[in-house]
N, C-alpha and C positions, 0 to 999 in steps of 0.2 A: 394632383399633389393633394388640392381641395378634397376629393376621394379619399385617394388612403388616410389621411388624417381620418375620415368619418367610419372610414371602413375601421380605424385602430381605435378608436375610442367604443363603439359600438362595439369591440368584440373586449377591448379592457373590461368595460359592462359587462357583459359577461362572465368573466375571472371575478370579479367583482361578486356579482348574485352567486355563483355557485357559492364560495367563500359565506357569507351571509345565511343562506340555506342551508351551511354545516353548524351555522350558530345555531341557528333554531331546531335544528333535528339531532341535534345534540339532545340541548336541557329534557327532549322529551323521546328520546329510542332508551339507551340504557340506562338512563337513571329513574327512570320511571319506575324500575322493577323496584327500585329502593321503597320510590315514595309509598304505592304499593305494600309495603314493607312496612312501612313506617307508619299504615293506612291497616296496622297490626291485618292484615287479609293474610291468609295460607297459599302454602304451595300451587294445591287445586284452584284455587281461585284467583292466583298473580299466572299459574297456565290458563285459565280463559278468558279470562281479560288482555295477557300481551299471547298468546296465543288460537284465541277463537275470534272475541270482539273486534278486539283491534285489527289485526288483519284480514278475515273477509270481510269487513266494513271499505278497507281500501279494492279489494277483489272486484267488489262490487260497484264501488267508488270510482275507479282506475278508469277501465271504456267505459263509462258512462262519457265522464267529464268531457272526456278527448275523441270521446263521437262526434258530442255538442260543439265540441272545437273544430272539430274537423268539416259540422255541416254548415254549423255558422261560419267558418271561416271569423271568427275569433276570440284568437287563442289567446293574446292577454290576456283581453274578459275574463274568459273564465280563471285564466293564473289566476288572477285579483279577486275574483268573487270566492274562490276556493277556498285562499291562504285567507280574509279578510274573516268571514263567516268560522272555519273553523277554525284559525288561531283563539276565536273569541271564548267557540264552546269548551276548546279542551280548558284554555286558560279558567274556563268555570271548577271542574275536576279538583283545583286546589280547596273548595269552600265545600267536598261533598267528602262524607265519614265512611257509609255504608257502603260494601259490595255492590248491593245493585243499580245504589247511584253511579257510584267511580262505571261501572262498565258501562249505564245509557250517555255516561257525558263524553265518555273516552271512546265509544264509538261513532256517537254521532261527528264527534270533532274529528273520528280520522275518517266519514265518509264522505261527510264537506271538503276536509285537505287534500284529498285522494288524488286530487288533479294537476298539485303542484309539478310534484317532480315529473314525473313522465312528461306533462307539457316542454317546463325548462329543457330536460335532455332534446325535447322532439328541435323545441325553438333555438339548439345550441345546433344541432345538425344543419338545419335550414341555414341558416346562415351561414356556416362556414360553409356548403354545398354556395351561399348565394354569395360570398366572398371571396369563393374562389380556394379558401381553404382545403385540403384533403380532409374527406371525412373520416381518418385514421387518428387526424388532432385530436378528436374530442376527448383524451386524456387528459392529453397537456392543458386544456381549460376544467374540467373537470377535477381535476389535480389540486385547483385553490378551495377546494370541497375539502381535500382530506386537510390544507392545510386550517384553516375553519373547525374544523371539527377535532384540531389537535388545540387547538388554541380554548376554546372552550372546555374543552374536558379541560388540562389544565389548570384554566381557571377554576371551573366548578366543582371541584375536588376541596379546594381552601375553605373557598365560600362554606360549602355543607359542611363541615368541618368544626366553619363560626356561626353559621347561623341555621345552621338544620336543612333537611330535607326539604323543605318547602320552594325555600329559595331560587329551584329549582324551574319554579313556573313565573317568579320576577324576568327570569332573565330570558324565558320563553317572552313572555311579553315584550322587552325592549326591545331583541333582537326581532322579531318579528313583524315591528313598525319600520325598522331598519329596511326588511326582508320589503316591505310592502311598497315603500318608496323607493326601490333599484329596481320594481317591474315595472312602476307605474311608467317610471321616463323611458324602459325601455322602444327603440322605436317602428320595431317590428307587429305589428296588431295581427296579421294570417298565417297562416300558413302554408305549405311545400308547394302545393300549390296557387295559391297568389304572389308567392318570391318567386318564382322557376316561369311558371305557366302564362299566366293571367287563367287567362276563360278559355284556356283554348281546349278546343271542342278536337275527337277525335273523325279520321277518316268514314270511321263507322256508326259515327253519330248521323249520320246522312246529313253530315255541313260540308261545307265546299270550304273543305283544307285545303283548294290548290292558292286559295289566297292568304292562307294562312303559314307563310314561313316562321318554326318554330329556330328560336333559337339555338346557335351551333355549342356546345356544352362547353367548349373553352372559352363562350364570349363571359363565362365567370370566373375564370381562370386568371387570377394576378401572377407576378412575376415566379412563374414558372412553375406552379404550383398543378397547373391542369395533368405536365404529364406523368408524376407521380400520381395523382387518381386517375391517371386514363387508365395506371396497371391492376386498379383492383376493380374497374370496371369489363364487362364486357365488349364485345365491338360493337359498334354504334350501327343501327340501321336505321336509323330517325331518317324521313323523307320528310318533306311535305304531304305527301298521303299519308303517312304513318308518325306522327308526333306522338311521342311516349308519353301520354300522360295514359293512358290507356282506357280511359271509363268509363265508355261502354261496352268494354268486352270487361271489365268490372262490374258491371250493372249486369248484365246480360249474366254471367257467370254466376255472381254472390263473392260479395267480401272475402268471407270466411273461405270460400271455396277454391278462392280465386287465391289469396295464404295457404293456405294447406297444401295444395295443389303442386306447391312447388317443393323442388328436391331437397328433401333433410329439414323442411321446418316445424316435422313432430319430433322428432331428432334432439332440433335445437331445442324447444318448450319440452322438453321432458330433462333435456339437461341445466336447464333455470327454473325447475317445480324444486330438481337434487340440492342444488346449490342453492337454494331456498331453505329446502328443510336445515340443510346444514346452517344458517343461518340465525333458523329461527330457535335452533337447541341451545349455540352462541349467545347469541345476545339476551336471552331470555331466565336463562340462568348460569352462567358462567359468572355471572357479579351475585346474586346470593347462595354460590360456593363459597368463595370469592367471604362473600360477609361470613359465613358458618365457618371459616379458618383464620374466624379477627382478623380478618382485612378490616382498614380503614378507608374512611372517605378518598384520602387523598393516593394512594393506591394505584382505586380504584380510576381514578381519573389521570395516575400516570400509564395504566394500562392501557386506558382509548388516544394516550398520546401515541405508546408505542406503535399501537395498531395502525395509527392515521401518520403517524412518520414515514411503517414500511409502503402506506399506499404513494408517497410522492416520484420515486424514481418509478414504479410499472404503472403509475398512472402515465406520467411523462413518456416512459421510451415504450407504450404498447403499441404505439401505432407500430412500428418495427421491428416487436417480437410478435406482433397479430400476424405481422406479413410473412411472417419468416415462419412463422409454426402453424401457422392455421389456425380457425376458431374454435376446432375441435379439438385441436390438440391441447391449447390454449384452458379451455373449458375442462378436460381433462384434470391435468395440472392443477388446473384449481380443485378441484374434487379430492385427490390423490389429498391436498391439502389440508384440507377440510376432516380426513382421516385423522390425516400424522397429529391439527390440532387435538383434535378430541381423545384422542388417546392418550398425548401426553397429557391433559387433563387430568382423568383419569387416574394419576398417577402423583399427585400434584401434594405435598405435606406438609409445605411448608406454600402461604400465598403468596409472597412475591418473587415469587420460582415460575410465576407465571409470564414471566417479563419478556424474558426470550420467546419463547412458543409465538407472540404474537408478532414477531415481526413476519410472522406467515401471510398474514392477514395482506399484506402486499399480495398478493398470489389468490386467497378466496376473493377478496370484495376487485381490491384495485386493476389488475389489470382480468381479468375473467368480466368485471363492470364494461370496463370499457369493448372488450371485445362480444359484449349482449345488444348495449346501448348501439354502436354502429352496426355489427348487422342486423339488430332486428330494422333500422330504419332502412338499410341495402333488399331490404326482401319485400318494403311495403309496398302496397300498390299505388301507384299516385295517389294524392290528396284522402289518402287514409296515416300518413307518419305518423298522425299523434293517435289515432287510434290502435296501430302496431304495439308503436311503445307502450300505451295504456295494458294494453293485454300481455305485452313481456310482465312489465313494472308490477302487473297483476298476478300473475302467478310465480314470480319470483317473491316479493313483500306479504300478498297475497293467500296463495294455495301455501308457497309450498312454505314460506315463513310459518304459516298459522298450521300446517303438519307439521312441523318439526316442534314448534312453541306446544303447540293444545296437549300434542300427544307426547311434548316431554317434559307436562306436569305431572300428566295419568302415571309415567313410569317413571319416576319421581317419588309421586307419591307412594309408589309403594315399592321399589328397589331402590332409589337414592340415588345419591348421583353420580359413584359411581359408574354405576351397573348402565346409567344414565348415556354420559359420556363415550360407552364401547358400545352400547348399541346406535351412538349415535358413528363415530368411526367404524362400523360395521357397513352400517348403511352405504354413508360415502366410499364406501372404496365400492361394496356392488355396484352402485348409479352405476360410477366412473369404469369399470371392467362391460358394464350392461351395455353402455354410450359406445363403447369403442368395438362392441363385437357387433352391436348393431347398424352403427355405419359398417362393418367389413362384408354385413350379409347385404345392406343394400347396396354398396356400391358392387360389389361383386353378384348381385339378382340382375341391376340398370347396367353392366360395364357395353354386354354386349348391345346395348339400342342406344349407348349416348351421342354417338355419331351419326342418327336417323334424326333423334331426339333434339339433336341440340339445331341444326337444318329446319328445324321444324318449328322450333321455337322464333327462327331469323322472319320467320314470315307471317306468322301470327299468334305467337306467345307474348314476345318479347314485351309487347305494351301493356300486358295484368299486373307488372310490375317493376322491380329495379332490376330485378334480373334474375332471372328464371334456370338458370342453371347455375348452381351456388358453387360451383370446384373454382366460378371465375369471382369473384365477392370475395373470396378468403377465406372462406369456411371449413375448407380442409385446405 
């Protein structure tokens, strides 16, 4: 009973952290564009900051922070350092008035805060695994972030109308303090290797593994959760001489070679970048377009509230939907939804008409991010979960988002918003078609050798990652 109560408290704390995380994120995400416009920066300069400085700083910082956390085993400490230092720097943007100063502060703040989100996702997935909660339930925890984002959006819109755009930084400061406090009391401090297997060494490390029996996977499952989790994982072949950490195999092959050598990993990363491009175009330019259509800040806040409400059912039921459809079709559906949203924006004549289409955000982000985060964790070599999560986040929020926002800035400057949204729609639809063709061709080319490769992976390759046969992981 005491253990169940402790487990419940820890999982409720994670829900609260996601709620506050998105209170913070909403302040400096969509509304940052309004602040840059408030400082009289033109759309080209806004595109450079939102589309180049911020995302590419994130792209550098996310894998660096995540790698440091994996190497040191001090994941919570890295989260706290990243959040405290980065938040302090971002707040200083309130006192900057020129393009160069704002760009410098936003870039430094983005670099410093880059570690928080991927490390939080990794900590959540590690916690779920440790407590025997199926990884497919990730969305049921992340959904509290959607609620927090909606609350923040509804509150910030009227506050901006009443007190002006700079109020977003004061809201950011208050919510950041609460964010730090919640992470500080988080009971976990290490990563998956520390929680699940401690310092187990692999047989090929030269250690005497006969005296080091790894725990059975069902040892961490409670209340029947292990049966559901087992359906998403390949048949277990772990023995005393073949523990699941795979540290030596990763060391000998190299982390990136091990990760990218798995089936469908490159396709997965391509789809992540493509979604990031769509996200970058929307986040960087939708509010500026609505402002051009004379939309008040209250309507913009309501727009964000609608998007976050749409996330709630998709996050909550993401496990069932992903298990039924597979991750590739889930992400393909998200790309189609991006195309539909961008096409709709290009036809807008009145600002308030944006509200109905924002319901598709549940597909473009809620469902798709649940698939991306959980799949990224599954394909990660043991002990490198935070690093893999950091790379995935960097590809989405850094490379993809940056290309969409930066490229969109140049297109918008030259041709206007309507053409920009048309181009975004065309790209999203094309990326979806390319991804499905890629999957079809790769599957056909490798189908003849599936049996031999699967049998080989059970004897030699299974240790390097959670799942070398991604068909068993729910990707298809």
